[in-house]
N, C-alpha and C positions, 0 to 999 in steps of 0.2 A: 751567141749567148753570153760571152765573156762580159760584155758591158752591163748586161742585166744582172749577172752574178755579182760584179764589182759594186754595183749601185745598191744591191741588197745587203751585201757584206758591210758596206760603209754606213748603212742605216742600222746596223746591229742585228741583222737577220741571222737566222740559223734554226736548227730543230729539224724534226722529221715529220713529214706530212701524215695526217691520220688516214687510215684505211688504205685500201687497195685501189688501183686504178680500174675504173669500170670499162670493160671492153666494148667494142662496138658490136652489137648484136647483128645477125644476118638479117637482111631485108626480108620482110614477110612476103608471101606470095602475092602477086599482083591481083588487086581486087579484094584482098582479105579484109581491109578496113571497110570497104563498101558492104561486104557481107555482114560484118559485125554491126553495121549501122544501116539497116534497110531503110529506104526511103530517101537517103541522102543522095543528092545529085553530084557526082564527083567530077565537077569541072570539065565536062565535055566542051563547054563554051568559055574557057579561059580567054582565048583570043577575042571571042565576041564580047565578053564583059569588058574588056579594056578598050574595045573599038566603039563603045557607045558614044555618040556625038556629044560633046560638051560634058563629058563624065565629071571632070573636076568641078565644074560649075555646079553640079548637083550635090556636091559634098556639103554637109551642114557646117556653117562657120559658127565657132564658139569662142568666148572671150578667154584671154590668156590669164588664168587664175591658178598658178601653181601652188601646190601645197607649201606652207612656210618651211617645213622641214626638208623639203626636196632639194634645196640649194640649187635651184635652176637659174640660168642667166636672166638678168633683167633686160628684156629686149628693147626697152626704152632708154637704156644706158649702156651701149655696146662697149664703151671705153673702160668700164670698170674691171678690175681684177675679180675673178679669174677669167673674164671674157677674153682678155688678151691671150691667155694660154691656149684656150679652145680656138681662137682665131689662128694661132700658130700651127695648131694640129690641122685645121682646115686648110691652110695654105699648103702644108706639106702634102696632104691628101690630093688637093686639087693639082699640085705639080705632078704627082704620080699618075693622075688621070690623063694628064697631057702626054705621058710617056707610054701608057698602055690603057686598054679599054677597061676601066674599073668604074662600076656604077653601083654595085651592091656590096655591102660590107657587114660582116657579123661582128658584134662586139660581145666578148665573153671573158671569162676569168677562169682560174683553176678551181676556185671554190666560192661559196656564197659570201656575201657582205664585203666584197672588195671594191665595189663601186662601178661595176659594169653598166647598170641601168642609169646611174648618175652620168656616166660618160657618154653613153649612147644618146641621152636625152639632150645633153648640152652640146655635143657635136653636131646633132641634127639642128638645133636652134642656131648655132653659128653658121652652118651651111646655108640655111634658109634666109639669113640676113643679106646674102649676096643678091644683087638685082637679077631677076630672071632665073633664079636658082630654085626650082621646085624640088623639095625634099620630103621624103616619106620616112617617118619613124615607125617601125612596126614591131609590136611586141610578139615575138615567137618563143618566148619562155611560157609555154603552156602549162608548165608545172607549178611555177610560183611567179606569176606575172605582177609587175608593180607599176608599169608605165601609166596605167589608168589612174593610179593613186597619185603619181607625181603631178599629173595635170588635172586631177580631180574631175575626171570624167567617168561615164559608165563604161564597165568592162565589155558589155555586149550591146549591140552587135559589133563583132570584130573579126579577126582573122579566121578563127575556126568556123564561124557562121558562114563566111563566104566560101571557105574551102569545102564545106559540107553542102553547099548549095542552099543554104537557109537565109541568106541575105545577099542582095546585090553589092557589088564592090563599093559603090558610092556611100551605101549605108554603113559599111564596115570602117569607114574612115571619118575623121573630123578635121576641119581646117582651123588652124589657130589664127585668130584675128591679129593683124599687125605683123604677121610673118608669113612668109611663103612655105609654111610648114604644115603637112598633113600627118595626123597621127592615126595609126591603126591599132587599137588595143587588142588584147589577146582573144577576147570573145568568150563564148560559152565553154564551160569546163568540158574536157573530153577525157575519156578513160585511158586511152592509148595514144598519147602525143606522137611517139616515134613511128608508129604505123601511119598515122596521118601524114607525117612528113615524108614518109617513104613513097607516097603516091606520086606518079610521074607528073601529074597535073601540077604539083607544088614546084617542080623544076620549071615547068612551062611558065608558071606565074613569075618566077624570078627572072626568067628570060625576057618576059614581055614588060615588066614594070618599068624598065629604063626607057621605054617609049613614052612614058608619062612624067617620069622624074629624073632629074639629073643624078640624084643620090638616093639610094634606098639603104637605110641604116637599120639593122636588125638587132634587137636585144634578144639574147638566147640563154638557156640554161648554163651553169657552170660545167667545165669540160670534164672534171674528175667525178662528177655525180651523175651524169647521164651521157648518153651518146648523141643527144639531139644537137649539140653545138658542132660536133664532129661532122655530122651529116650535113648540117646547114652550111658549114665551110666548103663542102664539096659542091654545093648548089649555087654558091655565090662567087663573087670575084676576089674576095680577100677577107682576112680575118685580123682583127686587132685584139690583143690580149691585155687585159687590165690586171695589175697586181697592186697590192696595198702594202706600204711600208709599215712594219710593226705587226704584220698579220701573215703575209704570204712568205713561205720559206722557199729557199733555193731549190729544194727537192720538189716542191709543188710546181714551181716554174718549169723545171726540167721535164717532169712527167707530162705536164700540160703541152709543152712544145712538142714533145715526142708523139703525142696523140694527134697532132695536126700534120698536115702536108706542108713541109717547109716552104715550098714555092708559093704557098697560099698565105703565108703569114706576112702581113704588111708591117707590123711593128708591136711595140709594147708600150702601154701607158702605165707609168708608175704614179700611183695616187696616194695622198695622205701624208706628205712630208710636211713638217712644221716650218714656219718662218724662222730663219736664223740657223737651220741646219744646212748641210752641205748642198742639199737640193731644195728647190722651191716647193710650195705646196702641191703643185702639179708639175711633174717633170716628164718629158716625153722622149722615149728612146725608140729609135727606128732601126730594126735589125737588119734591114736590107741596104739602106742608104745612109748608114751612119746615124748620128744623133745630134740633137741641139739641147742646149741647157738655157732655160729662161729663169731669171730670178726677179722677185719683187719683194718689198717690205710690206708686211701687214701684221696685225696683231696675232699673238699666239692663239691658236684654235685647235679644237679637236679634229682629227683626220675626217675628211668627208667620205661618208659611205652611203649606200643606198638605203632608203627606208625599209624597214621590215614589212613584208607583206601582211596584210590582215588575215 
């Protein structure tokens, strides 16, 4: 954590994080969500759903038309900055994958508006540009989803519709034309997201998705405002924490890290530095294997954050 603290201090960080840490509630009794939502089919057929012949060929292909304010990578110009920065992050993750079985990663942050969805979407785009690299970007922030806004697609059908048995897996995803990227939006609004995530079938889904995709990248709620990201971190292979210079305090980083299992934290992405400062616009720190510093010149700009949900 010392490198993260030093980076934030050098960027002029400080202050006290608002509010108290939200503890992880106890898991609801098995079947509670099914009883609360009669008629839902709770994935007795997860394995069967993924075993459908030619499943990915059945996914609807859509054009890549990101929202202008989303600041997503231009897949037709992979050499542009900040494409290089996300390729560097991609290279480090792929190296880790060669050392240990990592296929599913949760992207989260201590609090909202730190750039987690922006990071998740661009990392997924960077991964999908490798030949033969099928990547799934799934929006599991069922409370305030934004992935569908970034790509300007319909929110439903999506993850919740599949989990509740209301849509087949192929219908819950979209394939982005020109990239080997599949996007699963959040889906229809649910009243109790944490109870849905506690179903054992969700764990089964994450265990089986690597059979279809080399990388599964999940956008999740902030750590200090709900227990969803903590739970998702235990169901996947690793967690990446996104913090924002000029916004995230050292106390918030400390509390967020303490809420996670240390062995499951792959690293920290520091977002929002200006050109000309000590750190480049996007600087990546890796808590387990050291850190790298990338720098490039570009005009002064406001820190990149995720668009506000509608």
